[in-house]
N, C-alpha and C positions, 0 to 999 in steps of 0.2 A: 318133724312138722310142729310139733308144740313148741320147739327152741324157734323155729323161724316165726311162729306166731308172736312168741314173747319179744324177739328183736325188733318185728315190725310194729309192735302195739305202742302207739304214741302214749308217752307217760303223762300223767295227769298234771299240768304245771300252771302256774300262773304266769304269764308273760305281760312286761310292760315294756314298750319300744321307746326311743327318743325322750329319754328322761334329762332335763336339762341338770346337771350337778354343779356348773359353775359358767361364770362369763370371764375371758381373758381377752384383753385387745379388743372389745367389740364383739368377739366371736362366742355364740353358744357353743359350750362343751356338752355333749349328750352321752349316755349310755343307755345299754339294753339289759333288763335286768329280768331273769327268770328265777322262778323259786318253785320247788315242789308244794303240791297242793296239800293240804291239811296241817295239823300242828307240827311244831317245829321242837327242838332245834334241829337244823339241818348244818353240814357242814357248808363253808363257804369256796367256790372256786373263782378267781379273779383271771380273766383272761385279758392279756394287753395285745394290742395288735403293733406289730413291729414294722411298721411303713416309715419310718424316719420322718413324719409328717409330711412325706412327698407322696407316695403311691398307696394303692390300696384303700380298704376302707373295713371298718369294723364288721359291716355287713358281710365282708367276706368269711366271717368266722360264726356266722349265726346257723349254720347246721348241728342239730344235736349231736353229741358224741355217744357211741354206742358201746361205752364201757364203764 
C-alpha cells in the first residue's frame, strides 16, 4: 500500500509550458520545462519529439515518467 501511495504521489516540481526559445522562419519555437522544487543542482533530461516535423507534438510526451 505504501509503495502504491509513493508511485501515485505527485512530485514537487516547478513547471513552465510554452516557453519561447527561438523564432525560425517566422515560427515561434517553444518548449516545456519541468524542474524539481528545491535547491539543486539536478541532472538534466532532454526529451526530443521525433515526429519528423510532420506528426505528433511535444505535448504527446507530457505525461510524467514513473522511473
